[in-house]
C-alpha positions as CSV (number, residue, x, y, z in Angstrom):
1,M,23.1,-13.9,-6.8
2,N,20.0,-13.1,-8.3
3,I,18.9,-15.7,-11.2
4,I,16.0,-15.7,-13.6
5,L,14.7,-19.3,-14.7
6,F,12.4,-19.3,-17.5
7,G,11.4,-21.3,-20.3
8,P,7.8,-22.3,-22.1
9,P,5.1,-24.0,-20.1
10,G,6.0,-27.6,-19.3
11,S,9.9,-27.0,-19.6
12,G,10.6,-28.2,-15.9
13,K,11.1,-24.6,-14.3
14,G,9.3,-25.5,-11.4
15,T,11.2,-28.8,-11.0
16,Q,14.8,-27.4,-11.7
17,G,14.0,-24.1,-9.9
18,K,13.5,-25.7,-6.7
19,L,16.3,-28.0,-7.2
20,L,18.6,-25.1,-7.3
21,S,17.1,-22.8,-4.7
22,E,18.0,-25.7,-2.3
23,K,21.5,-26.5,-3.7
24,F,22.4,-22.8,-3.6
25,S,20.3,-21.7,-0.5
26,L,18.6,-19.2,-2.8
27,Y,15.1,-17.6,-1.8
28,Y,12.8,-19.6,-4.5
29,L,9.9,-17.4,-6.1
30,S,7.4,-18.8,-8.4
31,S,5.2,-15.8,-9.3
32,G,2.6,-18.3,-10.2
33,E,2.2,-19.6,-6.4
34,L,2.5,-15.9,-5.4
35,F,-0.2,-14.8,-7.4
36,R,-2.4,-17.7,-6.5
37,N,-2.0,-17.3,-2.8
38,L,-3.1,-13.5,-2.7
39,S,-6.1,-13.0,-1.0
40,D,-7.2,-9.8,-2.1
41,L,-6.9,-10.7,-5.8
42,P,-9.0,-8.2,-8.1
43,K,-11.7,-9.8,-10.2
44,E,-10.2,-9.2,-13.5
45,I,-7.0,-10.5,-12.4
46,D,-8.4,-13.9,-11.2
47,E,-10.3,-14.3,-14.6
48,I,-7.0,-13.8,-16.6
49,M,-5.3,-16.3,-14.4
50,Q,-8.1,-18.7,-14.6
51,K,-7.8,-18.6,-18.5
52,G,-4.2,-19.0,-18.3
53,D,-3.3,-15.9,-19.8
54,L,-0.3,-13.7,-18.9
55,L,-0.9,-11.1,-16.5
56,P,-0.5,-7.2,-17.0
57,D,3.3,-6.2,-16.3
58,D,2.2,-3.3,-13.9
59,F,0.3,-6.0,-11.6
60,V,3.1,-8.4,-11.7
61,M,5.6,-5.8,-10.9
62,D,3.7,-4.1,-8.2
63,Q,3.2,-7.5,-6.4
64,L,6.7,-8.4,-6.7
65,K,8.1,-5.1,-5.4
66,K,5.6,-5.6,-2.5
67,H,6.7,-9.1,-1.8
68,F,10.3,-8.5,-1.6
69,E,10.0,-5.2,0.1
70,A,7.9,-6.7,3.0
71,K,10.6,-9.2,3.4
72,N,13.7,-6.8,2.8
73,L,14.9,-9.3,0.2
74,Y,16.9,-8.3,-2.8
75,D,19.5,-10.9,-3.4
76,N,19.6,-14.4,-3.1
77,I,16.9,-14.9,-5.3
78,L,15.5,-17.4,-7.8
79,F,12.7,-15.9,-10.1
80,D,10.7,-18.8,-11.5
81,S,9.3,-17.5,-15.0
82,T,9.4,-13.6,-13.7
83,P,10.3,-11.3,-15.1
84,R,8.5,-12.9,-18.2
85,S,8.8,-9.4,-20.6
86,V,11.3,-6.8,-21.7
87,G,9.3,-4.3,-19.5
88,Q,9.2,-6.3,-16.5
89,Y,12.6,-7.5,-16.7
90,I,13.7,-3.6,-17.1
91,E,11.5,-2.5,-14.2
92,M,12.9,-5.3,-12.1
93,R,16.7,-4.8,-13.2
94,N,16.3,-1.3,-12.3
95,W,14.5,-1.9,-9.0
96,L,17.3,-4.4,-7.9
97,E,19.8,-1.7,-9.0
98,N,18.2,0.9,-6.8
99,H,18.8,-1.4,-3.8
100,G,22.3,-2.2,-4.5
101,F,22.0,-5.4,-6.5
102,T,21.8,-6.9,-10.0
103,M,20.1,-9.5,-11.8
104,D,23.0,-11.9,-12.4
105,L,21.9,-14.8,-14.5
106,A,19.1,-15.9,-16.7
107,L,18.9,-19.7,-17.7
108,Y,16.5,-20.3,-20.3
109,L,15.2,-24.0,-20.6
110,D,15.0,-24.4,-24.3
111,V,12.1,-26.9,-25.2
112,S,11.0,-27.6,-28.7
113,R,7.3,-26.6,-29.5
114,E,6.4,-30.2,-30.3
115,E,7.9,-31.4,-26.9
116,T,6.1,-28.5,-25.3
117,I,2.8,-29.6,-26.3
118,K,3.1,-33.3,-25.5
119,R,4.2,-32.5,-22.2
120,L,1.3,-30.0,-21.8
121,A,-1.1,-32.4,-23.1
122,L,0.1,-35.1,-20.3
123,R,-1.2,-32.3,-17.8
124,H,-4.3,-31.6,-19.6
125,R,-6.4,-29.0,-17.6
126,G,-9.7,-27.8,-18.7
127,D,-10.3,-27.0,-22.2
128,D,-6.6,-26.8,-22.9
129,G,-6.9,-28.9,-26.4
130,P,-4.0,-28.6,-28.5
131,E,-5.3,-25.5,-30.4
132,V,-5.7,-23.6,-27.3
133,I,-1.8,-24.6,-26.2
134,K,-0.6,-23.7,-29.8
135,E,-2.2,-20.2,-29.2
136,R,-0.7,-19.8,-25.9
137,L,2.8,-21.0,-27.1
138,L,2.5,-18.3,-29.9
139,E,1.9,-15.3,-27.3
140,Y,4.6,-16.7,-25.0
141,D,7.3,-16.6,-27.8
142,A,6.1,-13.3,-28.8
143,I,6.7,-11.8,-25.6
144,T,9.8,-13.6,-24.4
145,A,11.8,-13.7,-27.7
146,P,12.8,-9.9,-27.3
147,L,13.2,-10.8,-23.7
148,R,15.8,-13.3,-24.4
149,E,17.3,-11.2,-26.8
150,M,17.7,-8.2,-24.1
151,L,19.3,-10.5,-21.5
152,D,21.6,-12.0,-24.0
153,Q,22.5,-8.2,-24.7
154,D,23.0,-7.6,-20.9
155,G,25.5,-10.8,-21.2
156,I,23.5,-12.9,-18.5
157,L,21.5,-15.5,-20.7
158,V,22.5,-19.3,-21.1
159,T,20.2,-21.5,-22.9
160,V,19.9,-25.2,-21.8
161,N,18.5,-28.0,-23.4
162,G,15.6,-28.9,-21.4
163,E,14.5,-32.0,-23.4
164,R,17.0,-34.2,-21.3
165,S,16.4,-36.0,-17.7
166,I,15.8,-33.8,-15.0
167,E,19.2,-35.0,-13.4
168,E,21.3,-33.9,-16.7
169,I,19.4,-30.6,-16.8
170,F,20.1,-29.9,-13.0
171,S,23.8,-30.9,-13.5
172,D,24.6,-28.3,-16.2
173,L,22.5,-25.7,-14.5
174,V,24.5,-26.3,-11.0
175,K,27.8,-26.0,-13.5
176,I,26.7,-22.7,-14.9
177,V,25.7,-21.3,-11.5
178,E,29.1,-22.2,-9.9
179,K,31.0,-20.8,-13.1
180,K,29.3,-17.6,-12.6
181,Q,29.9,-17.5,-8.9
182,H,33.4,-18.0,-9.4
183,A,33.8,-15.1,-12.4
């Protein structure tokens, strides 16, 4: 089973992704970690990452394909925040299907803009003031809203309230994954 876990910055994706991966023996992929660990990162990509901006789709998909092809891994993956756009999703879906697998489930951690800003302010980095955070959230919403629509049309999107305790969210996510496994 391949699962996408996404939500706005500060929604708890990393925490929940690691818990779900452990519970269901899934390969956990944090694209952010993958990209930060690349030794041959092009300068322009490094600059985009340093600013906290979204990376170009072609770079993201090329790196993900290389990563998984090197591991000969196409199933039982939890994708943390990737794919992030409609273009990435279509390419990832097609790539998986070409290898005989599917994207089975997309879990969206829904957190209000106010809560997201509050959480990001607590893990304040550099010059990420409230205005910069708001601007990034607008960009995130513009890119992910069409993705959520497509995932819903494909029948794999489940939205989960991300403004509760880690344990409550995890409990709901486990039930959703188990239901999908037995469908």
